[in-house]
C-alpha positions as CSV (number, residue, x, y, z in Angstrom):
1,M,-31.9,-75.3,-54.5
2,Q,-29.8,-76.8,-57.2
3,Q,-27.0,-78.6,-56.2
4,A,-23.1,-78.6,-57.8
5,I,-22.6,-81.3,-60.1
6,C,-19.1,-81.6,-58.7
7,F,-17.7,-80.3,-56.0
8,P,-14.2,-79.5,-56.3
9,D,-11.7,-82.3,-54.2
10,L,-9.6,-79.5,-51.8
11,S,-7.8,-82.3,-49.9
12,A,-4.3,-82.2,-51.4
13,R,-4.3,-78.4,-51.7
14,P,-5.1,-77.4,-47.7
15,F,-4.4,-73.7,-48.2
16,R,-7.3,-71.5,-47.4
17,L,-7.8,-67.7,-45.9
18,S,-10.4,-66.0,-44.8
19,V,-11.0,-62.1,-44.9
20,E,-13.9,-59.8,-43.7
21,R,-14.8,-56.4,-44.4
22,Q,-17.9,-54.0,-43.4
23,M,-19.5,-52.6,-46.4
24,Q,-21.5,-49.7,-47.0
25,A,-23.5,-51.7,-49.7
26,S,-26.2,-53.7,-49.0
27,P,-26.2,-57.5,-49.4
28,S,-28.6,-57.0,-52.1
29,T,-26.1,-54.7,-53.9
30,L,-23.1,-56.9,-53.3
31,Y,-25.0,-60.4,-54.2
32,Q,-25.6,-58.1,-57.8
33,A,-21.9,-56.9,-58.0
34,W,-20.4,-60.4,-57.5
35,T,-23.2,-62.5,-59.8
36,Q,-23.9,-59.8,-62.6
37,Q,-21.9,-56.9,-62.4
38,M,-18.3,-58.3,-62.3
39,D,-17.3,-55.6,-64.7
40,R,-18.2,-52.7,-62.3
41,W,-15.6,-53.5,-60.0
42,F,-13.4,-55.9,-60.9
43,A,-13.2,-57.2,-64.6
44,A,-12.3,-55.3,-67.5
45,P,-15.7,-54.0,-69.2
46,G,-17.1,-55.9,-72.0
47,S,-14.9,-58.8,-70.8
48,V,-17.3,-60.8,-68.6
49,L,-19.3,-64.1,-69.6
50,M,-21.4,-64.7,-66.8
51,K,-24.8,-66.6,-65.6
52,A,-25.7,-66.5,-62.2
53,E,-26.6,-70.1,-62.1
54,V,-25.3,-73.0,-59.9
55,N,-23.1,-74.9,-62.5
56,A,-22.9,-72.2,-65.0
57,V,-19.7,-71.1,-66.0
58,F,-18.1,-67.8,-66.3
59,F,-15.0,-65.8,-67.9
60,W,-13.7,-62.5,-67.3
61,E,-10.3,-60.6,-67.3
62,A,-8.4,-58.0,-65.2
63,V,-5.8,-56.1,-66.6
64,G,-3.4,-54.7,-64.4
65,G,-0.1,-53.5,-65.6
66,G,-1.1,-54.0,-69.3
67,I,-0.7,-57.9,-68.5
68,R,-4.1,-59.7,-69.1
69,H,-5.5,-62.0,-66.1
70,P,-8.3,-64.4,-67.3
71,H,-10.5,-66.0,-64.4
72,Y,-12.3,-68.6,-65.1
73,G,-14.7,-70.7,-62.6
74,R,-18.4,-72.2,-61.8
75,F,-21.0,-71.4,-59.6
76,L,-21.4,-74.1,-57.1
77,R,-24.1,-72.2,-54.5
78,L,-26.2,-69.3,-54.5
79,E,-28.3,-67.8,-52.0
80,P,-29.5,-64.7,-53.1
81,D,-28.3,-61.9,-50.9
82,R,-26.6,-64.4,-48.3
83,L,-24.1,-66.5,-50.1
84,I,-22.0,-66.6,-53.3
85,E,-20.1,-69.6,-53.6
86,M,-17.9,-70.2,-56.9
87,T,-14.6,-71.9,-58.2
88,W,-11.8,-69.4,-59.2
89,L,-9.0,-70.1,-61.3
90,T,-6.3,-67.8,-62.9
91,G,-2.7,-68.5,-63.8
92,A,0.9,-67.6,-62.7
93,G,0.8,-65.1,-60.3
94,G,-2.6,-66.5,-59.1
95,T,-3.9,-69.8,-58.2
96,K,-1.0,-71.3,-60.6
97,G,-3.9,-73.0,-62.8
98,A,-5.5,-74.6,-59.1
99,E,-9.5,-74.8,-59.0
100,T,-9.8,-73.0,-55.8
101,V,-13.1,-72.1,-54.1
102,L,-14.0,-68.6,-53.1
103,T,-17.2,-68.2,-50.8
104,V,-18.7,-65.1,-50.0
105,E,-21.1,-64.6,-47.3
106,L,-23.2,-61.3,-46.8
107,V,-24.3,-60.9,-43.8
108,P,-26.9,-57.5,-42.7
109,E,-24.8,-55.3,-40.3
110,G,-26.6,-52.1,-39.8
111,S,-27.0,-50.0,-43.0
112,G,-24.3,-52.3,-44.2
113,T,-22.9,-55.4,-44.6
114,L,-20.4,-57.6,-43.0
115,L,-18.7,-59.4,-46.4
116,K,-17.4,-62.9,-45.3
117,L,-14.8,-64.4,-47.4
118,T,-13.0,-67.3,-47.6
119,H,-10.6,-68.6,-50.4
120,A,-9.5,-72.0,-50.4
121,G,-7.5,-74.8,-52.6
122,F,-4.1,-73.1,-53.0
123,M,-1.0,-75.6,-54.4
124,D,1.2,-73.6,-52.0
125,Q,1.3,-71.0,-49.4
126,E,2.7,-68.4,-51.8
127,S,-0.5,-68.2,-53.4
128,C,-2.7,-67.9,-50.7
129,D,-0.3,-65.4,-49.1
130,Q,-0.6,-63.1,-52.2
131,H,-4.3,-63.4,-52.5
132,K,-4.5,-62.8,-48.8
133,E,-2.8,-59.5,-49.2
134,A,-4.6,-58.8,-52.2
135,W,-7.9,-59.3,-51.5
136,P,-8.4,-56.4,-48.9
137,H,-7.5,-54.1,-51.4
138,V,-9.8,-56.0,-54.0
139,L,-13.0,-55.9,-51.4
140,A,-11.9,-52.2,-50.7
141,Q,-12.4,-51.4,-54.3
142,L,-15.6,-53.1,-54.3
143,D,-17.1,-51.2,-51.2
144,E,-15.9,-47.8,-53.2
145,R,-17.5,-48.7,-56.6
146,M,-20.9,-49.7,-55.5
147,S,-21.3,-47.6,-52.9
148,Q,-21.1,-44.9,-55.7
149,A,-24.4,-44.1,-56.9
């Protein structure tokens, strides 16, 4: 398994959150959503530059209220159908330029998946709280869009 060339030092940025959600989609479908189909559920169509490989950088933008929200990062760990770990960097109103670390664990449960998301390395409690409020809505959208035929 390939190792990330440089893992972010989060020691000066201790703010983190965790969210869990029971998803209808399979681990395989959700893994593909995070690594190959970001524009199906999160990113603006046509804005995704992404290759699912450790150390590969990615870019996409989300658009909300007519405002662009660029997202940048790189993959740190990939375990097909089990785990995605990536850096996650956005601007004002997001991570405020901090290279945070997003870990998504996919645990088979019944006919679906228990998705465990941890987002760490925020610069302040405000950014952490904003993401803690947003992630459940984002995961609900992921569940809805990836469960559609």
